[in-house]
C-alpha positions as a printed Julia matrix, in Angstrom:
419×3 Matrix{Float64}:
 -25.51    0.44  -45.6
 -23.92    3.73  -45.04
 -26.64    4.86  -41.99
 -26.74    1.57  -40.47
 -22.49    2.0   -40.09
 -22.94    5.32  -39.36
 -25.57    4.28  -36.29
 -23.1     1.26  -35.19
 -20.01    3.45  -34.99
 -21.95    5.75  -33.08
 -23.54    3.9   -31.07
 -20.1     2.24  -29.91
 -18.52    5.43  -29.61
 -21.37    6.45  -26.95
 -21.14    3.37  -25.64
 -16.88    3.61  -24.85
 -17.5     6.98  -23.52
 -20.07    5.89  -21.07
 -17.7     2.87  -20.03
 -14.49    5.1   -19.8
 -15.87    8.27  -18.45
 -16.25    8.64  -14.86
 -16.49   12.17  -12.93
 -13.62   13.12  -10.65
 -13.42   16.36   -8.41
 -11.97   19.19   -9.97
  -8.84   19.45   -7.81
  -7.5    15.87   -9.53
  -5.17   17.27  -12.16
  -4.62   15.19  -15.67
  -8.43   13.63  -14.9
  -8.35   11.79  -18.38
  -5.34   10.29  -17.76
  -6.24    8.69  -14.38
  -9.88    7.9   -16.13
  -8.04    5.81  -18.87
  -6.18    4.04  -16.01
  -9.24    3.17  -13.8
 -10.67    2.11  -17.3
  -7.96   -0.17  -18.12
  -7.85   -1.71  -14.8
 -11.88   -2.39  -14.93
 -11.53   -3.82  -18.3
  -8.6    -6.7   -16.26
 -11.02   -6.83  -13.44
 -13.98   -7.63  -15.83
 -12.13  -10.38  -18.34
 -10.82  -11.89  -14.93
 -14.57  -12.49  -13.65
 -15.33  -13.83  -16.81
 -12.32  -16.08  -16.99
 -12.94  -17.41  -13.45
 -16.67  -17.88  -14.61
 -15.85  -19.89  -17.42
 -13.15  -21.79  -15.55
 -10.01  -20.85  -16.94
  -8.12  -18.93  -14.36
  -7.98  -17.99  -11.07
  -9.21  -13.82  -10.53
  -6.44  -13.1    -9.25
  -3.57  -14.59  -10.76
  -5.45  -13.27  -14.03
  -5.43   -9.71  -13.15
  -1.76  -10.56  -12.89
  -0.71  -11.41  -16.35
  -3.01   -8.92  -17.57
  -0.9    -5.98  -15.78
   2.35   -8.2   -16.6
   1.11   -8.26  -20.21
   0.62   -4.06  -19.86
   4.14   -3.65  -17.91
   5.62   -5.93  -20.85
   4.3    -3.67  -23.32
   5.39   -0.36  -21.32
   9.03   -1.77  -21.34
   8.9    -2.48  -25.14
   8.57    1.45  -25.36
  11.54    2.08  -22.94
   9.68    3.26  -19.79
  10.11    0.65  -17.53
  13.45   -1.61  -16.73
  15.69    0.35  -18.67
  13.54    3.25  -19.63
  13.93    7.13  -18.43
  14.99    7.48  -14.73
  16.92    4.17  -14.23
  20.57    4.79  -13.45
  22.87    2.16  -15.46
  25.92    2.53  -12.5
  22.72    0.92   -9.42
  24.11   -2.83   -8.95
  21.01   -5.24   -8.92
  20.85   -8.52   -7.75
  18.45  -11.23   -6.59
  19.13  -13.21   -3.32
  16.8   -14.76   -0.43
  17.08  -12.83    3.23
  15.39  -15.7     6.42
  14.46  -17.9     3.36
  12.13  -15.02    1.46
  13.22  -13.74   -2.15
  14.39  -10.34   -2.35
  16.38   -7.84   -4.45
  19.22   -5.68   -3.91
  20.02   -2.31   -5.29
  23.45   -1.04   -4.67
  23.91    2.03   -5.61
  27.64    2.95   -7.82
  29.17    5.18   -4.59
  30.34    4.22   -1.08
  32.07    0.73   -1.37
  33.77   -0.76    1.36
  35.13    1.18    3.93
  31.98    3.88    3.48
  29.5     3.22    5.5
  25.84    3.59    3.22
  22.48    3.98    4.27
  19.25    1.19    3.8
  15.71    1.14    2.93
  14.06   -1.99    3.0
  10.65   -1.71    0.83
   7.34   -3.52    1.09
   5.15   -2.95   -2.22
   1.69   -2.55   -2.33
  -1.09   -4.18   -4.47
  -3.59   -5.31   -1.9
  -1.62   -8.35   -0.21
  -2.25   -9.83   -4.03
  -0.87   -7.54   -6.82
   2.64   -6.24   -7.82
   5.62   -6.77   -7.28
   8.65   -4.52   -6.57
  11.04   -6.32   -8.79
   8.75   -5.34  -11.92
   7.23   -2.4   -13.45
   7.04    1.32  -11.48
   8.71   -0.08   -8.41
  12.02   -1.63  -10.17
  12.2     2.08  -11.48
  12.04    3.77   -7.58
  13.63    1.23   -6.13
  16.71    2.47   -8.28
  15.79    5.76   -7.84
  16.05    5.44   -3.99
  19.55    3.48   -4.38
  20.81    6.43   -6.85
  19.55    9.45   -5.34
  19.82    8.25   -1.67
  23.52    6.35   -2.26
  21.61    3.75    0.02
  21.44   -0.42   -0.64
  17.61   -1.05   -1.01
  15.74   -4.38   -0.21
  12.7    -5.21   -1.84
  10.85   -8.05   -0.32
   8.86  -10.23   -2.46
   6.6   -11.81   -0.08
   3.94  -14.42   -0.91
   0.45  -12.71   -1.92
  -3.1   -14.04   -2.09
  -4.34  -16.37   -3.75
  -1.26  -18.37   -2.56
  -1.01  -17.69    1.18
  -3.13  -15.17    3.46
  -2.83  -13.7     6.76
   0.29  -13.66    8.32
   2.09  -15.26    5.85
   3.09  -12.3     3.76
   3.89  -10.68    7.31
   5.66  -13.01    8.76
   7.61  -13.28    5.37
   8.22   -9.58    5.78
   9.23   -9.77    9.11
  11.64  -12.95    8.49
  13.61  -10.67    5.4
  13.92   -7.57    7.99
  15.8    -9.76   10.87
  17.92  -10.79    8.6
  18.27   -7.75    7.06
  19.4    -6.14   10.16
  21.45   -8.97   11.09
  24.78   -7.3    11.72
  26.63   -9.54    9.63
  24.12   -8.48    6.61
  24.17   -5.57    7.11
  28.78   -4.78    7.12
  28.26   -7.02    4.08
  26.82   -4.83    2.54
  28.52   -1.77    4.23
  25.28   -0.47    5.96
  25.24    2.23    8.8
  23.33    0.37   11.39
  22.25    3.71   12.58
  20.67    4.45    9.16
  18.53    1.71    8.03
  14.38    2.37    7.02
  11.63    0.46    6.91
   9.05    1.62    4.15
   6.1     0.54    1.45
   2.86    1.7     0.41
  -0.43    0.94    0.74
  -0.83   -2.95    1.67
   2.93   -2.39    1.83
   2.71    0.09    4.15
   0.52   -1.88    6.26
   3.61   -4.56    6.35
   6.27   -2.43    6.6
   3.95   -0.7     9.97
   3.34   -3.91   11.24
   7.19   -5.0    11.0
   8.26   -2.1    12.21
   5.95   -2.38   15.52
   7.39   -5.96   16.03
  11.57   -4.86   15.92
  10.41   -1.91   17.75
   9.5    -4.09   20.79
  11.92   -6.71   20.48
  14.52   -7.04   22.71
  16.73   -9.7    21.1
  17.18   -7.21   18.14
  20.28   -5.64   18.42
  19.61   -3.19   15.36
  16.59   -1.4    14.38
  15.12    0.25   11.79
  15.74    4.49   12.3
  13.0     5.37   10.8
   9.53    4.66    8.84
   8.16    5.6     5.77
   4.92    4.77    4.96
   3.03    5.88    1.84
  -1.3     5.94    1.98
  -0.96    3.05    4.23
  -4.19    0.43    5.08
  -3.97    0.01    8.91
  -7.57   -1.51   10.3
 -10.3    -3.33    9.35
 -12.98   -2.31   12.1
 -14.8     0.29   10.11
 -15.04    0.87    6.83
 -17.29    4.05    7.27
 -14.7     6.23    8.26
 -15.47    9.89    6.26
 -12.39    8.92    3.59
 -14.19    5.51    2.93
 -17.41    7.08    2.46
 -16.15   10.15    0.75
 -14.29    8.42   -1.97
 -15.61    5.31   -2.01
 -16.39    6.29   -6.05
 -12.6     7.53   -6.49
  -9.99    5.13   -8.49
  -8.84    3.68   -8.17
  -9.13    1.9    -4.76
 -12.95    1.77   -4.26
 -14.23    1.2    -0.98
 -15.54   -2.27   -2.29
 -12.08   -3.23   -4.0
 -10.3    -2.34   -0.26
 -12.84   -4.44    1.52
 -12.17   -7.44   -1.41
  -8.94   -7.12   -0.17
  -9.4    -7.61    3.41
 -11.77  -10.29    2.9
  -9.09  -12.3     0.57
  -5.99  -11.25    2.86
  -7.9   -12.9     6.16
  -9.25  -15.53    4.49
 -13.13  -14.57    4.4
 -15.56  -15.98    2.07
 -15.86  -12.87   -0.34
 -19.76  -14.0     0.14
 -19.69  -12.0     3.3
 -18.23   -8.75    1.84
 -21.83   -7.08    2.09
 -21.86   -7.47    5.82
 -18.11   -5.54    6.3
 -19.46   -2.94    3.92
 -22.13   -2.53    6.83
 -19.8    -2.35   10.0
 -21.66   -5.93   10.98
 -18.21   -7.62   11.25
 -17.3    -4.95   14.56
 -21.01   -4.61   16.3
 -21.32   -3.36   19.68
 -22.26   -7.01   20.92
 -18.81   -8.34   19.81
 -16.99   -8.28   23.43
 -13.87   -9.3    21.97
 -13.95   -5.46   20.47
 -13.63   -3.48   24.12
 -14.18   -0.22   24.11
 -10.28    0.45   24.5
  -9.58   -1.0    21.2
 -13.06    0.62   19.59
 -11.05    4.13   20.87
  -8.24    3.18   18.53
  -9.88    3.77   15.66
 -12.32    6.54   16.67
 -12.42    9.46   14.06
 -14.21   11.42   16.0
 -11.43   11.92   18.36
  -8.52   11.08   15.94
  -9.11   13.08   13.29
  -9.85   17.28   13.0
 -12.71   18.95   12.17
 -11.4    19.16    8.51
 -11.7    15.78    7.67
 -14.49   14.86   10.23
 -17.13   16.93    8.74
 -20.38   16.15    8.61
 -19.83   12.24    8.85
 -21.53   10.32   11.47
 -20.43    7.47   13.03
 -21.8     3.6    11.88
 -21.66    1.05   14.46
 -23.78   -1.73   14.31
 -26.07   -2.99   16.85
 -26.0    -6.65   16.39
 -24.01   -8.71   13.92
 -22.84  -12.37   13.59
 -20.33  -13.09   16.54
 -18.55  -15.1    13.7
 -16.3   -12.66   12.63
 -14.43  -12.24   15.4
 -14.44  -15.81   16.51
 -13.49  -16.92   13.02
 -11.67  -14.08   11.91
  -9.26  -13.63   14.43
  -6.56  -11.25   12.26
  -9.41   -8.38   12.17
  -8.15   -7.35   16.18
  -4.83   -8.94   15.44
  -2.03   -5.84   15.65
   0.06   -7.46   12.88
  -3.06   -7.28   10.59
  -3.96   -4.03   11.41
  -1.36   -1.57   13.19
  -3.45    1.56   14.31
  -5.13   -1.39   16.88
  -1.73   -1.0    18.69
  -1.25   -0.07   22.34
   0.18    2.77   22.93
   2.99    1.21   24.89
   4.26   -0.39   21.69
   3.8     2.89   19.33
   5.88    4.68   21.76
   8.8     2.08   20.72
   8.41    3.11   17.21
  10.46    5.19   14.75
  10.68    8.31   14.0
   7.96    8.32   11.2
   6.55    9.82    7.98
   3.3     9.48    6.64
   1.83   10.61    3.19
  -1.84   10.32    2.6
  -4.1    11.64   -0.16
  -7.33   13.56   -0.13
  -8.53   11.31   -2.36
  -8.09    8.15   -0.92
 -10.52    5.63    1.0
  -7.21    4.84    2.94
  -6.53    8.81    3.65
  -8.13    8.47    7.76
  -6.16    5.61    8.04
  -3.16    7.32    7.9
  -4.12   10.25    9.58
  -5.42    8.48   12.73
  -2.0     6.89   12.72
   0.16   10.31   12.52
  -2.19   11.47   15.48
  -1.87    8.41   17.77
   2.22    7.97   16.97
   2.15   11.58   18.08
  -0.03   11.43   21.49
   2.57    8.15   22.05
   5.37   10.64   22.06
   6.45    9.45   18.55
   8.57   12.28   15.84
   5.99   12.34   13.06
   6.03   14.36    9.55
   2.45   14.18    7.92
   2.72   14.94    4.62
  -1.18   15.58    3.21
  -1.55   15.93   -0.71
  -4.73   17.66   -1.93
  -4.57   16.69   -5.44
  -3.52   12.87   -4.46
  -5.32    9.77   -5.26
  -4.72    6.13   -4.03
  -1.96    4.81   -6.42
  -0.37    7.85   -7.46
   2.94    7.37   -5.78
   4.16    4.75   -7.9
   2.23    5.91  -10.88
   5.19    8.47  -11.25
   7.0     7.27  -14.09
   5.68    7.14  -17.54
   3.23    6.08  -19.04
   1.71    6.26  -15.74
   3.41    9.5   -14.73
   1.28   11.71  -13.37
   2.47   15.2   -11.63
   1.09   14.69   -8.04
   2.83   11.24   -8.14
   6.34   12.95   -9.17
   5.67   15.79   -5.86
   5.53   13.0    -4.0
   8.57   10.86   -4.92
  10.66   14.32   -4.54
   8.97   14.85   -1.13
   9.01   11.33    0.0
  12.73   11.02   -0.66
  13.62   14.89    0.24
  12.63   13.78    3.77
  14.07   10.62    3.52
  17.62   12.31    2.51
  17.3    14.92    5.98
  16.39   11.83    8.35
  18.15    9.02    7.17
């Protein structure tokens, strides 16, 4: 009996190790922490797929619940909400801006008669997961409010599967327009010349898109003075950029997962994922994808040789015309801010763009920085050679990566100097 138990234990141990372990680049610090985080996230996805198969729950809703359980457990141990790093003097309230739910963080200093900075923040999560009021985002907002002496507003925009594009964007735009009205700014004692918009990942996408719209809206008397984009997702025409290929198996944002997020956001049948992975959705014969439009995502020109490396463009000769006709969001700048015209980019505010070496979205951010600079916008590019996608929000225990902490400090430092 003992040999059998020993064999079963050994088999289970080897199986668990095989499931958990994934090879990572040597430059990524704290690799086992990332490996365990990725294993947890993959387990949540596998469980969600199982529940969907049984007809018990929606795939994304199941993942949300699992993440919520984890964050609840972390809060129980004092890591989130009222845990380490939370400043008790920051006042928190919930309301709506333009009919959209928001949470407001007000610093303990700078009351009536003292104008303050302000930051509108859009959380990441592939337009499907996350909340600015929960987990590490809540901690981040407390920290931003206290250290910048700023009013921080996080927007609870609607997400997939409840809605598709353009609804999340429209929610963010409505909240931004309401916030930037002189009456609201005065109510919170905010300096109208010191208001930032920021976001990470899908939130960076929304921040960039909203910033473009606000910047070109002549009806807005107050506009964002700066924008801070943390590894933003900015285009859906080319899933064969060097970073998409180089980092396709780096957690936690795998190439296939990012494409899945795009399909969900744009309302595309997920069975078409292989077509998108092959770039068939942006084939040469698609008349709506003009040469000028392709030039705005041409990484062979927009990226330096350091990031182009040995990679070659992948452009399909033929593909289904239905993609562009049935999914106009593919070439809509509200979904893909990288496709904006130079005249639009020229009106954007001073910009901070953070990118990570080990991130499928690295090249999106680098290309946008280049296009903004070419349009005459002052841009600060902050690249982390040991960074991976998500680590900006993995900077508070138990998801406290050193590189994430450095990113937080670097971003706050830039905001201190530029806002």
